[in-house]
C-alpha positions as CSV (number, residue, x, y, z in Angstrom):
1,M,-15.3,11.0,-19.6
2,Q,-12.4,12.2,-17.5
3,K,-10.4,9.4,-15.8
4,T,-9.1,10.1,-12.3
5,D,-5.5,9.1,-11.8
6,L,-4.3,9.4,-8.2
7,A,-0.7,9.0,-9.2
8,K,-0.9,12.2,-11.1
9,E,-3.1,14.1,-8.7
10,Q,-1.1,13.1,-5.6
11,K,2.5,13.3,-6.7
12,H,3.8,13.6,-3.2
13,Y,2.1,10.3,-2.3
14,Y,3.2,8.2,-5.3
15,R,6.6,9.8,-5.9
16,A,9.7,9.9,-3.6
17,K,13.3,11.0,-3.8
18,S,16.4,8.9,-3.4
19,A,17.1,10.7,-0.1
20,P,14.9,10.7,3.0
21,E,12.3,13.4,3.2
22,L,9.4,14.5,5.4
23,V,6.0,14.5,3.7
24,T,2.4,15.2,4.7
25,I,-0.1,12.4,3.8
26,A,-3.8,13.3,3.5
27,A,-6.6,11.1,4.8
28,A,-8.0,8.8,2.2
29,S,-10.2,5.7,1.7
30,Y,-8.7,2.3,0.8
31,I,-9.7,-1.3,0.2
32,T,-7.6,-3.6,2.5
33,I,-7.0,-7.2,3.4
34,E,-4.7,-8.6,6.1
35,G,-2.6,-11.7,6.5
36,A,0.6,-13.1,7.9
37,G,3.7,-15.0,6.8
38,D,5.9,-15.3,3.7
39,P,4.8,-12.8,1.0
40,N,6.1,-15.3,-1.6
41,A,3.6,-17.9,-0.5
42,G,0.3,-18.7,-2.1
43,L,-1.8,-17.1,0.6
44,F,-0.3,-13.7,-0.1
45,H,-0.9,-13.9,-3.8
46,A,-4.4,-15.1,-3.3
47,K,-5.2,-12.1,-1.2
48,V,-3.6,-9.8,-3.7
49,K,-5.9,-11.3,-6.3
50,A,-9.0,-10.7,-4.1
51,L,-8.0,-7.1,-3.6
52,Y,-7.5,-6.4,-7.3
53,T,-10.7,-8.2,-8.3
54,A,-12.7,-5.9,-6.0
55,A,-10.8,-2.8,-7.1
56,Y,-11.5,-3.4,-10.8
57,N,-15.2,-4.1,-10.0
58,I,-15.3,-0.8,-8.1
59,K,-13.8,0.8,-11.2
60,K,-16.5,-0.8,-13.4
61,I,-19.3,0.3,-11.1
62,N,-18.1,3.9,-11.1
63,K,-17.5,4.0,-14.8
64,L,-21.2,3.3,-15.3
65,Q,-21.8,6.5,-13.4
66,D,-19.3,8.4,-15.6
67,K,-16.7,8.5,-12.8
68,D,-13.9,6.4,-14.2
69,F,-10.5,6.0,-12.5
70,K,-7.2,4.3,-12.9
71,V,-6.7,1.6,-10.2
72,A,-3.9,2.8,-8.0
73,S,-0.6,1.1,-7.0
74,L,-0.6,-1.8,-4.5
75,E,0.6,-0.9,-1.0
76,G,1.6,-2.9,2.0
77,L,1.8,-2.2,5.7
78,W,4.3,-4.6,7.5
79,W,4.8,-5.3,11.2
80,T,5.8,-7.9,13.8
81,E,4.2,-8.8,17.1
82,S,7.4,-8.0,18.9
83,G,7.6,-4.5,17.3
84,A,11.0,-5.3,15.6
85,Q,11.6,-4.1,12.1
86,V,10.4,-6.6,9.6
87,N,13.8,-6.9,8.0
88,E,15.2,-8.1,11.4
89,V,13.0,-11.2,11.8
90,P,12.1,-14.4,9.8
91,V,9.3,-14.0,7.2
92,A,7.2,-16.4,9.2
93,E,6.8,-13.7,11.8
94,W,5.7,-11.0,9.4
95,H,2.2,-9.5,9.5
96,W,0.8,-7.5,6.6
97,K,-2.1,-5.4,5.4
98,L,-2.4,-4.9,1.7
99,L,-4.1,-1.7,0.4
100,I,-5.2,0.1,-2.7
101,Q,-6.2,3.7,-2.4
102,L,-9.6,4.8,-3.8
103,P,-10.7,8.2,-5.2
104,S,-12.8,10.3,-2.9
105,F,-16.0,9.7,-4.8
106,V,-16.0,5.9,-4.2
107,T,-18.5,4.9,-1.5
108,R,-18.8,2.1,0.9
109,N,-21.8,0.9,-1.1
110,D,-19.7,0.8,-4.2
111,F,-17.3,-1.5,-2.3
112,K,-20.1,-3.8,-1.1
113,Q,-21.5,-4.1,-4.6
114,A,-18.0,-4.8,-6.0
115,V,-17.4,-7.6,-3.5
116,A,-20.8,-9.1,-4.3
117,L,-20.0,-9.1,-8.0
118,A,-16.6,-10.7,-7.4
119,G,-18.3,-13.5,-5.4
120,N,-19.8,-14.7,-8.7
121,K,-16.3,-15.6,-9.8
122,N,-15.6,-17.7,-6.7
123,V,-12.6,-15.7,-5.7
124,P,-11.2,-16.8,-2.3
125,H,-10.8,-14.4,0.6
126,L,-13.5,-11.9,-0.5
127,P,-15.2,-11.8,3.0
128,E,-11.9,-10.6,4.4
129,L,-11.8,-7.4,2.4
130,C,-12.5,-4.1,4.2
131,F,-13.3,-0.6,3.2
132,E,-11.2,1.7,5.4
133,H,-10.7,5.4,5.8
134,L,-7.3,6.1,7.1
135,P,-6.4,9.5,8.8
136,G,-3.8,11.9,7.5
137,T,-0.3,11.7,8.9
138,L,3.3,13.0,8.8
139,A,5.8,10.5,7.3
140,V,9.3,10.1,6.2
141,Q,9.9,8.3,3.0
142,I,12.6,7.3,0.5
143,L,12.6,5.7,-3.0
144,H,14.1,2.2,-3.1
145,I,15.3,0.8,-6.4
146,G,16.0,-2.9,-6.7
147,S,15.1,-6.1,-4.9
148,Y,12.8,-6.1,-1.9
149,H,15.4,-8.1,-0.1
150,D,17.9,-5.2,-0.3
151,E,15.8,-2.6,1.5
152,T,17.7,-2.7,4.8
153,P,20.2,0.1,4.0
154,N,17.4,2.5,3.0
155,I,15.4,1.6,6.1
156,H,18.4,2.5,8.1
157,R,18.6,5.8,6.3
158,L,15.0,6.6,7.2
159,L,15.7,5.7,10.9
160,E,18.9,7.9,10.9
161,Y,16.9,10.8,9.3
162,M,14.3,10.5,12.1
163,K,17.0,10.5,14.8
164,Q,18.6,13.6,13.3
165,H,15.2,15.4,13.1
166,H,14.0,14.3,16.6
167,L,11.2,12.2,15.2
168,E,9.8,8.9,16.3
169,E,7.7,6.2,14.6
170,A,4.0,6.6,14.8
171,G,3.0,3.6,12.6
172,V,4.2,0.5,10.9
173,H,6.5,0.0,7.9
174,H,4.7,1.1,4.7
175,E,5.6,0.3,1.2
176,I,4.1,1.5,-2.1
177,Y,4.9,-0.7,-5.2
178,I,5.3,1.7,-8.1
179,T,6.3,-1.0,-10.5
180,D,4.8,-4.4,-11.2
181,P,7.2,-7.2,-10.1
182,S,5.7,-9.5,-12.7
183,K,6.7,-7.1,-15.5
184,T,9.8,-5.4,-14.2
185,P,13.4,-6.7,-13.8
186,V,14.3,-7.0,-10.2
187,E,17.1,-4.4,-10.5
188,R,14.5,-1.8,-11.8
189,L,11.8,-2.4,-9.2
190,K,10.7,0.9,-7.6
191,T,9.3,0.9,-4.1
192,I,8.5,3.9,-1.8
193,L,9.5,3.0,1.8
194,R,7.5,5.1,4.3
195,L,7.2,5.4,8.0
196,D,4.6,7.5,9.9
197,V,6.2,9.8,12.4
198,K,5.6,12.3,15.1
199,S,7.9,14.7,17.0
200,K,9.5,13.4,20.2
């Protein structure tokens, strides 16, 4: 049985350079969950657990149909009510949506079955999970290596790149967590920082 690996099939999506670049992102389906506040708090970690529990159940359901896949990297969309960059306000004002991209063969019914199976394990926040299809977009991105707290210089590099190329934001701050923070030293963490854009 062949295993689908989105990280290998979509190298432009799951890889980035150490300098800002403009990329085209294709439409895709995701499982998502929203929240607000400090990402170091228990609520954030509980919602990550719900997301992964459903993702691995979707994997099991599809594997039974000879359509196995590797669960993709965790992603996060970050924003504030005021529209300010998240790095400019206290964490209590942060809003976030966590995502995991799914292969194109995964259906909404697979998602519903997966959530129902997860309910047998009494995992909190399962009713908050959503199956979403997000449209394609243009984006600027950069690879950040190191602590999440040190992203500001690279965010500024993205904003400067946009200014130089007459682009403006068309979405919220987007991060893709290439490495697992529970298994990777802080100085080696790899995160893709991405902003959807459009021409001015």
